[in-house]
C-alpha positions in Angstrom: -19.1 70.6 54.3 -19.5 68.1 51.6 -17.3 65.1 51.4 -15.7 64.2 48.2 -15.4 60.6 47.4 -12.6 59.5 45.1 -12.5 56.1 43.3 -9.4 55.1 41.5 -10.1 54.0 38.0 -8.3 50.9 36.7 -5.8 52.1 34.1 -6.5 50.8 30.6 -3.8 48.6 29.1 -1.4 50.5 26.9 -2.2 50.4 23.3 1.1 48.7 22.3 0.3 45.8 24.7 -3.1 45.3 23.2 -1.6 45.3 19.7 1.1 42.9 20.8 -1.4 40.4 22.1 -3.4 40.6 18.9 -0.3 40.1 16.9 0.6 37.0 18.9 -2.9 35.6 18.4 -2.6 36.3 14.7 0.7 34.5 14.5 -0.7 31.5 16.4 -3.7 31.3 14.1 -1.4 31.6 11.0 0.8 28.7 12.2 -2.2 26.6 13.0 -3.5 27.2 9.5 -0.2 26.3 7.9 -0.1 23.1 10.0 -3.6 22.2 8.7 -2.6 22.8 5.1 0.5 20.7 5.6 -1.5 17.8 7.1 -4.0 18.1 4.2 -1.2 17.8 1.6 0.3 14.8 3.4 -3.0 13.1 3.6 -3.7 13.7 -0.1 -0.2 12.4 -0.9 -0.8 9.2 1.0 -4.2 8.8 -0.7 -2.6 9.3 -4.1 0.0 6.6 -3.4 -2.6 4.1 -2.3 -4.7 4.9 -5.3 -1.8 4.6 -7.7 -0.7 1.2 -6.2 -4.3 -0.1 -6.4 -4.5 1.0 -10.0 -1.2 -0.6 -10.9 -2.3 -3.8 -9.1 -5.6 -3.9 -11.0 -3.9 -3.4 -14.3 -1.3 -6.2 -13.6 -4.1 -8.5 -12.5 -6.1 -7.7 -15.6 -3.1 -8.2 -17.9 -2.3 -11.6 -16.4 -5.9 -12.7 -16.6 -6.1 -11.7 -20.3 -2.9 -13.4 -21.1 -4.1 -16.5 -19.3 -7.3 -16.6 -21.3 -5.6 -15.9 -24.6 -2.8 -18.5 -24.1 -4.0 -21.1 -21.6 -1.1 -23.4 -22.5 1.4 -20.8 -21.2 2.1 -19.3 -17.7 1.2 -15.6 -17.8 4.1 -13.2 -17.4 4.6 -9.4 -17.3 7.9 -8.1 -18.6 9.4 -11.5 -18.3 8.4 -11.8 -14.7 6.1 -14.6 -13.5 4.2 -14.0 -10.2 3.1 -17.2 -8.6 1.1 -17.9 -5.4 2.4 -20.7 -3.3 -0.2 -23.3 -2.2 1.9 -25.9 -0.4 4.8 -26.1 2.0 6.9 -28.5 -0.1 9.6 -25.8 -0.4 9.7 -24.7 3.2 11.6 -22.9 4.7 12.6 -21.1 1.4 8.9 -20.2 0.9 5.6 -21.6 2.1 1.9 -21.7 1.5 0.4 -18.2 1.2 3.7 -16.5 -0.1 4.0 -14.8 -3.4 7.2 -15.6 -5.4 8.4 -13.9 -8.6 10.0 -16.1 -11.2 12.1 -15.0 -14.3 11.8 -16.4 -17.8 15.0 -18.4 -18.4 16.3 -20.5 -21.2 16.4 -24.2 -20.4 20.1 -24.4 -21.3 20.9 -21.9 -18.6 19.2 -23.8 -15.8 21.6 -25.6 -13.5 21.4 -28.1 -10.6 20.2 -26.4 -7.5 18.1 -23.8 -9.3 14.4 -23.6 -8.2 12.1 -23.9 -11.2 8.4 -23.5 -11.7 6.9 -26.0 -14.2 3.7 -27.6 -15.4 3.5 -30.9 -13.5 3.6 -33.7 -16.1 1.9 -36.0 -13.6 -1.1 -33.5 -13.1 -4.2 -33.9 -15.3 -4.8 -30.1 -15.0 -1.1 -29.2 -15.7 -0.8 -27.5 -12.3 2.2 -25.3 -11.7 4.8 -26.8 -9.3 7.9 -25.0 -8.0 10.7 -27.4 -6.9 14.5 -27.4 -6.8 16.5 -29.0 -9.7 18.0 -32.2 -8.3 19.6 -33.3 -11.5 19.9 -32.1 -15.1 19.3 -34.9 -17.6 20.9 -34.8 -21.0 19.0 -37.1 -23.4 20.4 -38.9 -26.4 18.4 -36.7 -28.8 20.0 -33.6 -27.4 17.0 -32.4 -25.4 17.2 -31.5 -21.7 15.0 -32.7 -18.8 15.1 -32.0 -15.1 14.7 -34.2 -12.0 13.2 -32.1 -9.2 12.5 -32.3 -5.5 10.8 -30.2 -2.9 13.1 -29.0 -0.1 10.7 -30.3 2.5 10.0 -33.6 0.7 11.8 -36.8 1.5 11.9 -38.2 -2.0 12.6 -36.9 -5.5 9.7 -36.3 -7.8 8.7 -39.4 -9.8 8.6 -37.9 -13.3 11.3 -35.8 -15.0 10.3 -32.4 -16.2 10.8 -31.7 -20.0 12.5 -28.3 -20.8 9.4 -27.0 -22.6 7.3 -27.5 -19.4 9.5 -25.0 -17.4 7.7 -21.7 -16.9 10.3 -19.7 -14.9 13.3 -19.8 -12.5 12.9 -18.4 -9.0 15.8 -16.0 -8.2 15.0 -15.4 -4.5 12.2 -12.8 -4.6 9.5 -13.9 -2.1 6.8 -11.7 -0.5 5.7 -13.4 2.7 2.0 -13.7 3.0 1.3 -11.6 -0.1 -0.2 -14.6 -1.9 -3.1 -14.7 0.5 -3.8 -11.0 0.0 -3.6 -11.4 -3.8 -5.9 -14.4 -3.7 -8.4 -12.4 -1.8 -8.1 -9.4 -4.1 -8.9 -11.6 -7.1 -12.4 -12.3 -5.6 -15.4 -10.0 -5.9 -15.2 -8.5 -2.4 -11.4 -8.1 -2.8 -11.8 -6.0 -6.0 -14.5 -3.9 -4.3 -12.2 -3.2 -1.4 -9.3 -2.4 -3.8 -11.4 0.4 -5.2 -13.1 1.5 -2.0 -10.1 1.9 0.4 -8.2 4.5 -1.7 -11.5 6.4 -2.3 -12.2 6.5 1.4 -8.7 7.6 2.2 -9.1 10.5 -0.2 -12.6 11.6 0.6 -12.9 11.3 4.4 -9.9 13.5 5.3 -11.0 16.0 2.6 -14.4 16.3 4.2 -12.9 16.7 7.7 -10.5 19.4 6.6 -13.3 21.2 4.8 -15.4 21.1 7.9 -12.6 22.5 10.0 -12.0 25.3 7.5 -15.6 26.3 7.6 -15.6 26.3 11.4 -12.5 28.5 11.4 -14.0 31.0 9.0 -17.1 31.7 11.2 -17.1 35.3 12.4 -16.5 35.8 16.1 -19.3 37.3 18.2 -19.3 41.1 18.5 -19.6 42.6 22.0 -22.9 44.5 22.6 -22.8 48.3 22.2 -22.2 50.2 25.4 -20.8 47.1 27.2 -17.6 47.1 29.2 -14.4 46.4 27.5 -12.5 43.5 29.0 -9.7 44.7 31.2 -11.3 48.1 31.9 -13.9 49.5 34.2 -15.8 52.7 33.6 -15.3 55.7 36.0 -18.1 56.0 38.6 
């Protein structure tokens, strides 16, 4: 008598389970895509901020340079503000070499003892800008005003008094530590080149990376060969 052999076939997964798994994969992929888009927007925003700041800096530097060339006898200012790079430590610890200070145009009659003024040094053949503290306000017989000045880190008062018309600005406390070194570098050829290049790289490099990732994600998945076994099932034998 013949013998019958039975082999239990593995039951296929219920259709609702298969659909549930596919749905989960779809949700995961969707969330990943949303995360990529968010990162792309954030990166573009950062690049835009850097580009905007670089453009503003270039415009301000150009405006100051043009004013300096057009009126060499005056200290260039933008909207009444006078940016100055500190080259010595004569006013330490208030500010020191390499800092950037912002002065304000002020009438000579409003300057008082203790104020920090920037002025064209009467003792300098090149009329260099010096920033020292007012040690004394001098009222002359003819009604004019002059100032005796001294650096906070200096032991003695400056030899010559400063006439009112030599005062460029009054420092009101705005000091950017180390920014003067950066600004001095940006005024050079390599500095200007970097000022243009960095925002461009920040914008282009992430854009290329995100585009590459998008193309990789859009590649069609491999299709199983016809007649092959479906994962999770075995044919009856």
